[in-house]
BABAVO-604471 format. One line per 3 residues: number of its first residue (from 0); for each residue y, z, x of C-alpha. Coordinates in Angstrom, 2 decimals, padded with zeros to 5 digits. Layout:
residues N
NUM) Y Z X  ...
end
This chain:
residues 280
0) -007.88 -010.00 -009.04  -007.52 -006.78 -007.04  -008.94 -003.63 -008.71
3) -006.43 -000.88 -009.28  -006.82 001.99 -006.65  -006.87 005.36 -008.36
6) -005.86 007.95 -005.91  -008.77 009.84 -004.15  -008.51 013.61 -003.87
9) -007.16 014.96 -000.69  -008.83 017.43 001.69  -007.43 020.51 003.06
12) -007.48 018.80 006.46  -005.59 015.64 005.03  -003.03 018.03 003.44
15) -002.48 019.67 006.80  -002.22 016.43 008.71  000.50 015.29 006.21
18) 002.43 018.55 006.63  002.41 018.08 010.45  003.84 014.66 010.10
21) 006.76 016.09 008.12  007.28 018.57 010.76  006.95 016.33 013.95
24) 007.96 012.91 013.00  011.30 011.70 013.92  011.13 008.04 012.50
27) 014.09 005.73 012.11  014.49 003.93 008.65  016.97 001.43 007.43
30) 020.51 002.87 007.76  022.17 000.62 005.06  021.64 -002.24 002.70
33) 018.32 -003.91 001.91  017.95 -005.82 005.20  016.49 -004.48 008.26
36) 019.18 -004.10 011.05  017.55 -001.75 013.60  016.37 -004.09 016.16
39) 012.79 -003.32 015.29  011.78 -006.96 015.46  011.79 -007.75 011.89
42) 013.29 -011.07 010.99  016.82 -010.94 009.32  015.30 -012.61 006.21
45) 012.85 -009.72 005.48  014.40 -008.05 002.36  013.62 -004.25 001.85
48) 013.07 -002.73 -001.55  016.11 -001.02 -003.12  016.04 002.78 -003.09
51) 015.50 004.78 -006.29  015.13 001.79 -008.38  013.24 001.34 -011.53
54) 009.55 000.53 -010.78  006.51 -000.81 -012.56  002.98 -001.08 -011.20
57) 001.29 -004.10 -012.75  -001.66 -004.65 -010.42  -004.06 -004.63 -013.42
60) -002.36 -007.49 -015.10  001.24 -008.88 -015.32  003.50 -008.56 -018.24
63) 007.07 -008.74 -018.79  008.65 -005.79 -017.03  010.36 -003.01 -019.05
66) 014.13 -002.69 -019.36  015.52 -001.05 -016.24  012.81 -002.18 -013.83
69) 014.06 -003.62 -010.58  010.87 -003.66 -008.54  007.50 -004.51 -009.48
72) 003.97 -004.73 -007.80  001.33 -007.23 -009.05  -001.88 -008.73 -007.87
75) -001.89 -011.66 -005.39  -003.33 -013.75 -008.23  -000.33 -013.37 -010.41
78) 003.06 -014.73 -009.99  006.33 -012.63 -009.16  008.76 -011.64 -011.87
81) 011.90 -013.52 -011.90  014.99 -011.79 -010.54  013.19 -008.67 -009.47
84) 011.94 -007.46 -006.17  008.36 -008.31 -006.18  005.36 -006.67 -004.24
87) 002.14 -008.49 -003.67  -000.98 -006.50 -003.73  -003.94 -007.47 -001.49
90) -007.13 -005.63 -000.76  -007.08 -005.81 003.17  -009.57 -003.39 004.46
93) -012.54 -003.76 002.07  -014.28 -006.65 000.38  -014.15 -006.63 -003.44
96) -017.60 -007.07 -005.00  -016.83 -010.53 -006.30  -015.99 -011.69 -002.86
99) -018.64 -009.82 -000.85  -020.85 -012.88 -000.33  -017.87 -015.14 000.92
102) -017.37 -012.88 003.88  -019.27 -013.49 007.09  -022.09 -010.85 007.24
105) -021.02 -009.69 010.65  -017.58 -008.87 009.46  -018.93 -006.16 006.82
108) -019.35 -002.84 008.40  -022.97 -001.54 009.03  -024.26 001.85 010.13
111) -026.82 002.22 012.96  -029.52 001.31 010.64  -027.94 -001.91 009.53
114) -026.93 -000.69 006.14  -023.64 -001.83 004.57  -020.87 001.16 004.68
117) -019.70 001.18 001.02  -016.63 002.64 -000.66  -018.70 004.14 -003.28
120) -015.79 004.51 -005.98  -015.20 000.76 -005.97  -018.55 -000.62 -004.76
123) -016.66 -002.32 -001.90  -018.22 -002.81 001.52  -015.69 -001.84 004.22
126) -014.65 -004.49 006.70  -015.66 -004.20 010.48  -012.32 -004.11 012.28
129) -013.69 -001.96 015.40  -012.97 -004.74 017.98  -009.98 -006.96 018.73
132) -012.09 -009.99 018.00  -013.25 -008.73 014.75  -009.70 -007.70 013.82
135) -008.44 -011.17 014.45  -011.03 -012.79 012.23  -010.59 -010.51 009.37
138) -006.87 -010.88 009.61  -007.09 -014.60 009.56  -008.41 -014.35 005.94
141) -006.14 -011.78 004.87  -003.10 -013.50 006.32  -004.08 -016.48 004.30
144) -003.68 -014.27 001.17  -000.32 -013.01 002.59  000.71 -016.72 002.88
147) -000.30 -017.27 -000.75  002.03 -014.36 -001.59  004.90 -015.87 000.38
150) 004.37 -019.21 -001.02  004.84 -017.80 -004.54  008.10 -016.14 -003.68
153) 006.99 -012.41 -003.36  009.49 -010.31 -001.35  006.73 -008.08 000.09
156) 003.06 -007.33 000.44  001.06 -004.21 -000.11  -002.23 -004.08 001.83
159) -004.61 -001.60 000.23  -007.17 000.62 001.61  -005.50 001.39 004.92
162) -007.40 004.74 004.71  -010.82 003.00 004.84  -011.62 004.61 008.04
165) -012.04 007.88 006.25  -014.86 006.61 004.25  -016.45 004.96 007.36
168) -018.74 007.66 008.41  -016.84 007.90 011.61  -017.56 004.21 012.56
171) -013.81 003.38 012.28  -010.85 005.07 013.91  -007.08 005.70 013.12
174) -006.49 003.42 016.12  -008.65 000.59 014.56  -006.68 000.89 011.24
177) -003.26 000.83 012.99  -004.09 -002.06 015.26  -005.18 -004.08 012.35
180) -002.39 -003.24 010.12  -000.07 -004.34 013.02  -001.64 -007.78 012.87
183) -000.90 -008.06 009.19  002.70 -006.86 009.63  003.37 -009.36 012.32
186) 002.20 -012.20 010.05  003.94 -010.70 006.92  007.39 -010.59 008.89
189) 007.01 -014.15 010.17  006.52 -015.27 006.62  009.78 -013.15 005.70
192) 007.91 -010.47 003.78  008.53 -006.75 004.09  005.06 -004.84 004.27
195) 004.19 -001.43 002.75  002.13 001.34 003.96  -000.39 002.17 001.09
198) -000.94 005.97 000.84  -002.48 007.38 004.03  000.24 010.15 004.48
201) -001.58 011.20 007.78  -000.69 007.84 009.46  003.08 007.81 008.48
204) 003.97 008.97 011.75  002.66 005.57 013.05  004.99 003.57 010.99
207) 006.82 001.69 013.81  003.45 001.15 015.75  002.04 -000.53 012.61
210) 005.16 -002.34 011.83  005.45 -001.08 008.35  008.79 -001.18 006.26
213) 008.31 000.98 003.14  005.60 002.87 001.23  003.76 002.41 -001.94
216) 002.04 005.87 -002.85  -000.20 007.07 -005.58  000.45 010.63 -006.65
219) 002.55 011.93 -003.94  004.13 014.34 -006.51  000.87 015.64 -007.60
222) -000.28 016.23 -003.99  003.08 017.29 -002.71  003.16 014.39 -000.19
225) 006.38 012.72 -001.13  008.41 014.26 001.63  006.14 012.81 004.22
228) 006.95 009.25 003.01  010.39 009.87 002.36  011.22 011.16 005.77
231) 009.16 008.40 007.38  010.45 005.56 005.41  014.10 006.73 004.77
234) 013.60 007.10 000.99  012.19 003.50 000.68  009.42 004.76 -001.39
237) 007.67 003.41 -004.61  005.36 006.23 -006.22  002.71 005.93 -008.95
240) 001.79 009.10 -010.80  -001.19 009.26 -013.01  -000.57 012.66 -014.96
243) 002.46 014.03 -016.63  002.32 017.06 -014.15  002.45 014.68 -011.19
246) 005.41 012.78 -012.74  007.28 015.96 -013.51  006.81 017.12 -009.92
249) 007.84 013.87 -008.30  010.98 013.61 -010.42  011.86 017.19 -009.96
252) 012.25 016.95 -006.21  012.71 013.14 -005.77  013.82 011.63 -008.87
255) 017.19 010.60 -007.58  015.86 009.25 -004.30  012.63 007.46 -004.79
258) 011.24 004.89 -007.28  008.70 006.74 -009.55  006.56 005.74 -012.48
261) 003.72 007.09 -014.46  000.99 004.61 -015.21  -002.65 005.00 -016.64
264) -005.34 004.93 -014.06  -006.58 001.52 -015.20  -003.13 000.05 -014.64
267) -003.58 -001.62 -018.06  -001.41 -003.91 -019.97  000.78 -003.26 -023.06
270) -001.52 -003.39 -026.09  -004.58 -001.82 -024.36  -005.65 001.48 -025.64
273) -005.44 003.11 -022.37  -001.85 001.79 -021.62  000.48 004.44 -020.27
276) 003.89 004.03 -018.77  006.70 006.65 -018.29  009.43 007.36 -016.05
279) 010.55 010.83 -017.36
end
């Protein structure tokens, strides 16, 4: 099961980059309906999420969606919710602790001294996607998970940790991240799945190059980034806030346009002491 991803604090440089994306990107989104019709190469069978719909984030464990929910995100180990638009969470750019030993050693990113480069927040080694050959090998495994999502009947896939390059001590680049994401996008589209950009506002301007269809964001209200994603993805954005302030900020400006929910940082299930879910 995928670990819930808490939003990491943004640096001033990251915020500036996000602002520049708003100022300079002129990206085309879907003009009508839930099917892509802009000639971007997506199969006609790829369904995009509805705009401004009720949303629930359940990557910490599946449970019956609350009333009014039309879009739900769940871990790849779970099954989709009947009758809703379902997004499948996969950890694509890092190896989860329980799966570390199953990855070939040469696909785990190492520094010049041969030490694993670790995401300290989650104790996850970064995957080495620096070369085309490595990207193909890593994508082969992740695409197998995407196949599982498609076989279960999900509508879309959410590959997490697109921003791993920011934790790579300079070993990975934005070009590496974009090239790898493009491999995943092509496979997802071939399986008739839409594919989301997860966070990483500074790369929203590369939406088309990476082949991405919509965005899943954490705390875009809290960090004043919702406009970056709304512009890049024509309001096809689902946002998770973890504080009351963030929820209020997101809803004040984007409540009628984006899909917004507040969850607890553990993304726990009802009945848990830490469970929080709110939409206003």
